[in-house]
Structures are given as C-alpha cells and as structure tokens.
C-alpha positions as CSV (number, residue, x, y, z in Angstrom):
1,P,-12.4,-17.8,-5.1
2,A,-15.7,-16.6,-6.6
3,A,-16.6,-17.4,-10.1
4,D,-16.7,-14.6,-12.7
5,G,-19.8,-12.5,-12.3
6,A,-20.2,-13.4,-8.6
7,A,-19.6,-11.0,-5.8
8,E,-17.0,-12.3,-3.3
9,T,-16.6,-10.5,0.0
10,T,-14.0,-11.0,2.7
11,T,-14.8,-9.8,6.2
12,T,-14.4,-11.0,9.8
13,S,-17.3,-9.1,11.3
14,E,-21.0,-9.9,10.8
15,Q,-21.8,-6.3,11.8
16,D,-19.5,-4.2,9.7
17,P,-20.1,-0.5,10.4
18,A,-20.2,0.1,6.6
19,A,-22.9,-2.6,6.2
20,A,-26.5,-1.9,5.4
21,G,-27.6,-5.0,7.4
22,D,-26.2,-7.7,9.5
23,D,-25.0,-9.7,6.5
24,D,-24.8,-6.9,3.9
25,I,-21.5,-5.4,3.0
26,V,-21.5,-2.0,1.2
27,V,-18.9,-1.5,-1.6
28,T,-18.3,1.2,-4.2
29,A,-17.2,-1.1,-7.0
30,Q,-19.5,0.7,-9.4
31,R,-18.7,4.2,-8.3
32,R,-21.7,4.2,-5.9
33,S,-22.4,2.7,-2.5
34,E,-24.4,-0.6,-2.8
35,S,-24.6,-4.1,-1.5
36,A,-21.7,-6.3,-2.6
37,Q,-24.3,-9.1,-3.3
38,R,-25.9,-6.9,-6.0
39,V,-22.6,-6.0,-7.8
40,P,-22.1,-8.2,-10.9
41,I,-18.3,-8.1,-10.5
42,S,-15.9,-10.6,-9.1
43,L,-14.4,-8.7,-6.2
44,T,-12.9,-9.0,-2.7
45,A,-13.9,-6.4,-0.1
46,L,-11.7,-6.0,2.9
47,S,-13.0,-4.0,5.9
48,E,-10.8,-2.2,8.4
49,E,-11.3,-5.0,10.9
50,T,-10.1,-7.5,8.4
51,L,-7.0,-5.5,7.5
52,V,-6.1,-5.3,11.2
53,K,-6.8,-9.0,12.1
54,T,-4.9,-10.3,9.1
55,N,-2.0,-7.8,9.7
56,I,-2.2,-6.2,6.2
57,V,0.2,-3.3,6.5
58,S,1.2,-2.7,2.9
59,I,-0.2,-3.2,-0.6
60,Q,2.1,-6.2,-1.0
61,D,0.3,-8.0,1.9
62,I,-3.2,-7.8,0.2
63,G,-2.3,-10.7,-2.0
64,R,-2.5,-13.0,1.1
65,V,-6.2,-12.5,1.5
66,A,-7.4,-11.3,-2.0
67,P,-7.4,-14.2,-4.5
68,S,-5.4,-13.7,-7.7
69,F,-4.0,-10.2,-6.6
70,N,-0.3,-9.6,-6.4
71,A,2.0,-6.6,-6.0
72,F,5.6,-7.1,-7.1
73,R,8.3,-4.7,-6.0
74,S,11.4,-4.5,-8.1
75,A,14.8,-2.9,-7.4
76,Q,13.3,0.4,-8.4
77,A,10.1,1.6,-6.7
78,A,9.0,3.2,-10.0
79,N,8.8,-0.3,-11.6
80,T,6.3,-1.7,-9.1
81,R,3.8,-4.0,-10.8
82,L,0.3,-4.9,-9.8
83,S,-1.3,-8.0,-11.3
84,I,-4.7,-9.7,-11.2
85,R,-5.1,-13.3,-12.3
86,G,-1.4,-13.3,-13.2
87,I,-1.6,-10.4,-15.7
88,G,-0.3,-6.9,-15.2
89,S,2.2,-4.6,-16.7
90,P,4.7,-2.5,-14.7
91,G,3.8,1.1,-14.4
92,N,7.0,3.0,-15.2
93,A,7.6,6.2,-17.1
94,A,7.0,4.6,-20.4
95,I,4.4,1.9,-19.8
96,E,0.8,2.5,-18.6
97,P,-0.3,0.0,-16.0
98,S,-3.1,-2.4,-16.7
99,V,-4.4,-2.7,-13.2
100,G,-5.8,0.7,-12.1
101,A,-5.1,2.0,-8.6
102,F,-7.4,4.4,-6.9
103,V,-7.2,6.1,-3.5
104,D,-10.4,7.8,-2.3
105,G,-11.7,7.8,-5.9
106,V,-8.5,9.5,-7.2
107,Y,-6.5,7.7,-9.9
108,I,-2.9,7.0,-9.0
109,P,-1.0,6.9,-12.4
110,R,1.9,4.8,-11.1
111,P,1.6,2.1,-8.4
112,G,4.9,3.0,-6.8
113,P,3.4,5.6,-4.4
114,L,1.3,2.8,-2.9
115,L,4.4,1.2,-1.3
116,A,4.5,3.7,1.5
117,G,2.1,1.7,3.6
118,L,-1.6,1.6,4.4
119,N,-2.1,4.4,6.8
120,D,-5.6,4.9,8.4
121,V,-7.3,2.8,5.7
122,S,-11.0,2.0,6.2
123,S,-11.5,-0.5,3.4
124,V,-9.9,-2.0,0.3
125,E,-11.7,-3.4,-2.8
126,V,-10.0,-5.6,-5.4
127,L,-12.0,-5.8,-8.6
128,R,-11.1,-8.6,-11.0
129,G,-11.7,-8.3,-14.8
130,P,-11.9,-5.3,-17.1
131,Q,-13.2,-2.2,-15.4
132,G,-12.7,0.3,-18.2
133,T,-16.3,1.5,-18.3
134,L,-16.2,3.1,-14.8
135,F,-12.5,3.3,-14.0
136,G,-10.9,4.3,-17.4
137,R,-8.6,2.7,-19.9
138,N,-5.8,1.7,-17.5
139,A,-8.0,-0.9,-15.7
140,S,-8.2,-3.4,-18.5
141,V,-7.2,-6.3,-16.2
142,G,-8.8,-5.0,-13.0
143,A,-8.6,-2.3,-10.3
144,I,-7.8,-1.8,-6.7
145,S,-9.7,0.8,-4.8
146,I,-8.4,2.0,-1.4
147,H,-10.5,4.1,0.9
148,T,-9.0,6.1,3.8
149,A,-11.1,6.8,6.9
150,E,-13.2,10.0,6.9
151,P,-13.5,12.4,9.8
152,G,-16.3,11.4,12.2
153,T,-18.5,13.2,14.7
154,Q,-17.1,11.6,17.8
155,T,-13.9,12.6,19.5
156,E,-11.6,9.6,19.5
157,G,-8.0,8.4,19.1
158,S,-5.9,5.3,18.9
159,A,-2.2,4.4,19.0
160,S,-0.2,1.2,18.6
161,L,3.5,0.3,18.9
162,E,5.3,-2.8,17.7
163,L,8.9,-3.7,18.6
164,G,11.0,-6.5,17.2
165,N,14.5,-7.7,16.7
166,Y,16.8,-6.3,14.1
167,G,15.7,-2.8,15.0
168,R,12.0,-3.4,14.0
169,V,9.8,-0.5,15.1
170,R,6.3,0.2,13.8
171,A,4.2,2.9,15.4
172,K,0.9,4.5,14.3
173,G,-1.6,6.8,15.7
174,M,-4.9,8.5,14.9
175,V,-7.0,11.3,16.4
176,N,-10.4,12.4,15.3
177,L,-11.4,15.9,16.4
178,P,-14.8,17.3,15.5
179,V,-14.8,21.1,15.8
180,S,-18.6,21.4,15.5
181,D,-21.6,19.3,14.4
182,T,-20.9,20.3,10.8
183,F,-17.1,20.5,10.8
184,Q,-14.7,17.6,11.6
185,T,-11.0,16.9,11.3
186,R,-8.9,13.7,11.4
187,F,-5.1,13.2,11.6
188,S,-3.0,10.1,11.5
189,G,0.6,9.0,11.3
190,L,2.7,5.9,10.6
191,Y,6.4,5.3,11.3
192,D,8.0,2.0,10.2
193,R,11.7,1.2,10.6
194,F,13.8,-1.9,10.1
195,D,17.6,-2.1,10.4
196,G,18.0,-5.1,8.1
197,Y,19.1,-8.7,8.5
198,G,22.6,-8.5,7.0
199,H,25.8,-7.3,8.6
200,D,28.5,-5.9,6.2
201,L,31.9,-6.7,7.8
202,L,33.7,-4.4,5.4
203,R,31.8,-1.3,6.6
204,D,30.7,-2.7,10.0
205,E,27.1,-1.8,9.6
206,R,23.8,-3.5,8.9
207,V,22.4,-3.7,5.3
208,G,18.9,-4.1,4.1
209,N,17.4,-1.3,6.2
210,N,14.4,0.8,5.4
211,E,12.5,3.6,7.0
212,T,9.0,4.9,6.2
213,I,7.1,8.0,7.5
214,S,3.4,8.5,6.4
215,L,1.2,11.3,7.5
216,R,-2.5,12.0,6.7
217,G,-5.0,14.8,7.4
218,A,-8.6,15.3,6.5
219,M,-11.3,17.9,6.9
220,R,-15.0,17.4,6.4
221,W,-17.4,20.4,6.2
222,E,-21.1,20.1,5.9
223,I,-21.7,23.4,4.3
224,S,-25.5,22.8,4.1
225,P,-27.7,19.7,4.5
226,S,-27.2,18.9,0.8
227,L,-23.6,20.2,0.2
228,T,-20.6,18.5,1.8
229,W,-16.9,19.2,1.2
230,L,-14.2,16.7,2.1
231,V,-10.5,17.7,1.7
232,R,-7.6,15.2,2.3
233,G,-3.9,15.7,2.4
234,D,-1.0,13.3,2.8
235,Y,2.8,13.1,2.9
236,A,5.0,10.0,2.8
237,E,8.7,9.3,2.6
238,T,10.6,6.0,2.3
239,K,14.4,5.5,2.6
240,G,16.6,2.5,2.5
241,D,19.8,1.0,1.2
242,G,18.5,-2.1,-0.6
243,G,21.6,-4.1,0.4
244,Y,21.7,-7.8,0.7
245,N,24.1,-10.5,1.7
246,V,26.1,-12.3,-1.1
247,D,27.7,-15.6,-0.3
248,F,30.5,-17.3,-2.3
249,I,30.4,-21.0,-2.9
250,A,34.0,-22.0,-3.1
251,S,33.3,-25.5,-4.5
252,S,31.7,-23.9,-7.6
253,V,35.1,-23.0,-9.1
254,S,38.2,-25.1,-9.8
255,P,41.2,-25.1,-7.3
256,T,43.2,-23.1,-9.8
257,Q,40.5,-20.4,-10.1
258,L,40.2,-20.4,-6.3
259,D,43.9,-19.8,-5.8
260,A,43.9,-17.0,-8.4
261,L,40.9,-15.4,-6.7
262,R,42.6,-15.6,-3.3
263,A,45.8,-14.1,-4.7
264,R,43.9,-11.1,-6.2
265,L,42.1,-10.5,-2.9
266,G,45.2,-10.4,-0.8
267,G,44.8,-13.9,0.5
268,Q,41.2,-13.6,1.6
269,L,38.1,-15.0,0.0
270,P,34.6,-13.5,0.0
271,D,32.1,-14.9,2.5
272,T,32.0,-18.7,2.1
273,E,29.6,-19.3,5.1
274,I,26.4,-20.1,3.1
275,G,23.2,-19.0,4.8
276,D,24.7,-16.8,7.5
277,R,23.9,-13.1,7.8
278,E,27.4,-11.7,7.8
279,A,29.4,-10.9,4.7
280,N,32.5,-9.1,3.5
281,F,31.0,-8.6,0.1
282,S,27.7,-6.8,-0.3
283,R,25.8,-4.8,-2.9
284,V,23.9,-1.7,-1.7
285,G,21.9,1.0,-3.3
286,S,20.2,4.1,-2.1
287,L,16.4,4.8,-2.1
288,R,14.6,8.0,-1.3
289,D,11.0,7.9,-2.3
290,R,9.0,11.0,-1.4
291,Q,5.4,12.1,-2.2
292,W,2.7,14.4,-1.2
293,G,-0.8,15.0,-2.4
294,I,-4.1,16.8,-1.8
295,S,-7.6,15.9,-2.9
296,S,-11.0,17.6,-2.8
297,D,-14.4,15.8,-2.9
298,L,-17.4,18.1,-3.2
299,S,-20.8,16.3,-3.0
300,L,-24.2,17.9,-3.8
301,D,-27.3,15.9,-2.9
302,T,-30.1,16.8,-5.3
303,G,-32.7,14.5,-3.8
304,G,-32.3,11.1,-5.5
305,Y,-29.0,11.9,-7.2
306,T,-25.6,13.0,-5.9
307,L,-23.3,15.2,-8.0
308,R,-19.6,14.8,-7.1
309,L,-16.6,16.9,-8.1
310,I,-13.3,15.3,-7.3
311,N,-10.0,17.2,-7.8
312,S,-6.5,16.2,-6.9
313,Y,-2.8,16.9,-7.2
314,R,0.1,14.6,-6.4
315,D,3.8,15.0,-6.6
316,W,6.0,11.9,-6.5
317,T,9.8,11.8,-6.6
318,S,11.6,8.4,-6.4
C-alpha cells in the first residue's frame, strides 16, 4: 500500500490506452485528467484490463485489489456500507455515507445501487482520505469513482458467456456503433444468474438464488470542434430470495429438550447433518431491487479551459 500523499496505481498493462505515456496512467482524482504520479492523493487506479484479468465483476470484488477498501452487503441492499481504512457509515434512508460514490462524475447518494454489477466499466479509482474539497461533504473518509466506457469512433463489439454448476450463468455483451464522424453510440448488457447452493426439502426447491439484469446505452455528439455532448442511460434489476441453510446441532441441547422438540415436530428433528446443503428448515426473504438513471455531460472547450455541465436523474426502488 502506498503511504499517505503518494500516488498508488494498479494496472497490468504498460501501454494503457488511457495513458499519456508508456508508464504514465491518467486519472481524474482531482476532477481533471492528469498523471497519477502527479496527484498528491493516496489512490488505486484500476484499468479495464485489470478489472477483466482479476475477475472484478461487482463493487464487492474491488476490495481484493484495492488496499483498505471494502464493500459490505447486509440483509437489505439499502444498508450497503462502503469503508476505506476500516471506516465508513452505512448509507441508508437516515444516515449519510462517509465514502462518496460517483459514476461518470455523478454522485450516487446511496451505495446500494452499485450492487447491480460493473457493466461496461472502463476504469475505477479508489481515493483514500478526505475528499470533501472536490467531491463534497459525503466523502470525509474517501471516494470511489467509476467510469463507464464512452462511445468510440470504431465499429466494434464483444460478447462473453460463463457457465457453472448450481445454475451459474453470466453473459455480457457490448456493441459500439458510430453513426458518423461526429456522432457515436454504444450499448451494453449484463445478465447474471445463480440458483443457490442450498436445497430446501420442505418446498423442494433451491434457496440462495439471485438474478441480475443490467443495461447501458450512451450517445456522444460532437456538436462543434469545441462543444461535445455525452448522454448516458442505464437500467438494472436484481432479484433473489436471500435464503440460506440452517443446521441443528442436536448435542447442543439436553436429552429432555431433544425429546420435547421431537414431540412438538411430530417425531422429526430439523436438519442435523452439519455442513451439508440440504435442509428441512430454512429462512428466506424476497428482494427486488430496481433502478434506472440518465445523465448528461456537456463540455465546452474554451482553449485552455473546459467548462462542463453535468446533470442527472436516478430512480431507485429496493
């Protein structure tokens, strides 16, 4: 980990497309593009190639490669907590978070929407230490800045599919379609499903399942050589039961209590096979987390300075 005041960068490519030179990584930690080596902030910059090679598919995975960053998911998505250096308050309806979250320069008031997955992300920056001067009052511990890919001038596309046991399916795709030299579009999608490890014998179905759908679209219009308009839109939905297996340790109660319990349950005991994935006693919930948002980024190059107007709207129901 880098010491305070140093710039730490994490990358797996010596020729990052966002780099100014062979060994120079460009970040936006101070609200402008500049070399990470010149930023007086302790930070970790993750390129798209790094995210792919280290299999970072959600915000919770970032802690594996970004020192001192953690994302904690509770029973309710609304109580998701981001922490840096072990400090961070949950961002629920009553408490403001202390680690600011930003997507394409837009502040996300609650970190719960970030759980939908990293779809078509070009880079992630984790800034450690107070960032209130440039990122506002809710970044007293640090900030995480996520950048999605912008439409490019080349026609291209990609797709991937992962299959695994227990009904694991993860598919994602992207297509970049330039309409003209000054107008480009980009669309991407992500589908993630898992049937769960547990098997509820009472209902004869699997528990612990989840399903996520994430869609993104972007439009970039170079209105003039000095004026550029970038519009992004996204939709994401996550569903699941939150169920888990509960085993009963028969030796933890007295023989009298065990007989009484067996009598009340009609001669049967709860699952006493510790560590297996089948149960006749389970607890389940129901999650439906849905969000959509749109953002506008209008940039005017005045010759030496760039004026930016960022507007956004987000609707989140969990």
